[in-house]
N, C-alpha and C positions, 0 to 999 in steps of 0.2 A: 358447469366449469370444465374443462378438459385437465386432468391431473396426472395421467398416463404420459411416463416417457418418450417423446418420441423416438421412431425408430431410425436409425441410420441410412444413407440412400443403399450401402451395400448389403444389407438386410431384406430389401426389397426384392420382389421379382416383379416388379411391374414393368409395363409397356405403356409408356405415355406420349400422346403428338398432343404439341402444344400450339397453338395459333398464333401466329404473330404477322398481323397485318393481313394480306393476302395469302401467304405463304404458310404451308406447314411443315413441321422438322418434326424426328421421330427420337427420344430420346431412348438410350440405351439403358440396358437392364441391370449394368450396374456403374458404379462409378467410383470416383475418389473417396476415400474415408475420409478426409478431409469435413469438420463440419463446415455448413453454411450457412448464408442468410436463408429463411423462407422464401420460396420463388415467387415470383412478381409477374409472373405472365400467366392470366386468368382467362376464360378457362381451361382447365385442365381435362383431357378426354382419357381416361384409362379403361385398361383392360385386366381382371384379375379372377382368375380360376374359371374363365370364360363366360364372366359377366362384366357388361358394361356400366361403367359410373362417370358423370360430370362432377367434376370438384367445380366450386366456384371460391372457396376460401381457403386457407392455408394447410388446413388438416382434412382428414375425413375419415370414415370408420368402414372397416370391412369386415364382417362376421365378427362384431363387437372389440377387434383392435383399434384403438383409436391412433392413424399415421399420420405422420407430418410429412408433406411435401417439401424437400429442397430443391433450389437450383443444382443441376450439374454442372460441376466446375472443373477444368483442367488446367493444364500449364503446358509451357513452351520453354524448353530449357535448349541454349545455345552454346555448342562446344566449338572453344577454337580450333580443334582439332590439326595440333602443330604448328599454331599460329603464337607468336609471341607480344605482348604489349601490358599496359598496366590492367590490373582486376583481374586476371587468367583464372587465380587462384580457386575462383571460385566462378561456376559458369553461370553467366548471365542468364536468369528466369523470369519470364513472364507468367504470372499466378493468376488465378481467379479467374479466369478466362470462362465465357458459359458456353456450353454447349450449343451449337447454330450459330455462334457467334462469328464474327471474322477478324483474322489478325493480321495486322500488317505486318511482314517478315522485314525484319529490322538488316541495315548496312554492316559491314565488318567492325566499322568504327565504333557505332552506337550500340554495339552487343559484346562491346570488348572483346573482338575476335586475333586485334591488332595486323600484324604483318606476319608474312615467312620470308625470310631473305632469300632471294633469287626466284620467289613463286608469285603469282598473280591470282589476286583472290575471285574466284568462279560462280559464287553463290553458296546456298546451304543444299544439305541433302539428309534425306533421314538414314540413312548408312554411312559410316564415316569413311568406306570406301567407294563411295560415289553411286554403288547399285541399287538406291533406295527408288521408289516408282511413285509418280505421280499421276494416278487412274492406273493404268495400263502401261504408261511409258515411262523409260528410266531418263529423269531428266532432274535439274536442281531447282530449289526454290530461289527466285530471285529476289533483292532487295526493294520494297515498298509494292511487292506483290501480295494482295490480298489471298490466306489461308483459310480454310473452313475449320474449324474448330468441333471436332467428333472423337478427339482421346486424348491423351499426354502424349505431346511430341518432343523430340529431342533431334535438335538440326545441326548437322555436323557441318562447320565450313568446309568448302573445297577449294583445293590449290592445284594450279597447274604450274609446272615448273617452265620459266622463261629461256628460249633459246637464243635469242638476241635482242637488242634495243636499239633501234633508231631514230632520232630525232628530227624534225623538220621543223622550220620558221617559215611564214609569210610576212611581208608587211605593207601597212597599207596607208596613205596619204591621207591625215585627217586635216581640220583647220590649222592655219598658223604653223608652227611649230612642233607640232603635235602629230603622229602617227600610230597607228594600232599594230601591234607586234600579235600574230597567233602562232604560238608553237604546240606543234604535235609528238604527242612519245607515242611508237609503236611497236609493242611486244608480241614479237612471233613466239607460241608457246606449244611444247611438246605434244599438245592433243591435236594439232594440224589448226586450229585458229589462231587467229591474232586479237591483242585489245588493244585500243586506241584510246589516250590520255589524250585533251586537250584545256589549254585554257589561253586569255587573251590579256595583254597587258598595254597601257597607255605609256608611249616613250617618246623621248625626245628625238628630233631628225639627228641621224647618224649617231645614235645610242649605241652604246658597245656594254654589256652587262651579262652577268650570271641571273638564271630566273630558275625557279622552285617549280616544278610542276610534280603534284603526289610528291613521290619520295624521290624525285631525281633532280640534279642540278645542271642546267644546261648553259652554256656558254654562248650568245648571239652577238655577232657584231654587224651592223645595221651600215647601210652607205645610200645617203640621197633619202628619199619618199619611197623606193621599190626595191632596195637591192639588199639581200643577204650576203656577206662577205665570209662569213663563219658561223658554223653550230654546230656542236659538237658536245658531246656528254663530260663533265667534268668531276 
């Protein structure tokens, strides 16, 4: 019976290669100090002091020292970086993410980043000023994008100042007295790009009303089945 107290991951100087299906990934030589459950992926091929070992259980012995292997777990922290909304006092943290797994990047709403008045949300970056790299290219992480977990990550919300906002509307005839109203909001940003928000509504013929698209309210007055008499922000 093994009675030796397991060593924590950060006390090990092992390089482990885990075989997962037909792919292999390399576990780092150091990891978070938090305790974790015994590793669930077997077998583990490790190298210590120049010798190779094959582990088929959740512990092994090297030079008479019993060592328990643990999954290497990391966290992703979402920082609103100037955004305002509910829950921002404590940044949202996705924890217990297994090394070599993939994490789907959250939207600003899901990550409690809220909004920033006069700015458009442009994704996430590993640097607050947007200078962080993905590979060797400076660019943002986009919501719903899968990112490979190999370390703890802090993602900072990125915001671009809105220079102008232009609403447009189109109406299409449906059956009976119903029409389809499509409203677009185009934001011109200070980074030289534009951001477009779109939404469709089922309306009555000759409808005139105020509609909510994202954080904007737009008044649209339609005539007949195809004409727009007025479209502006309110």
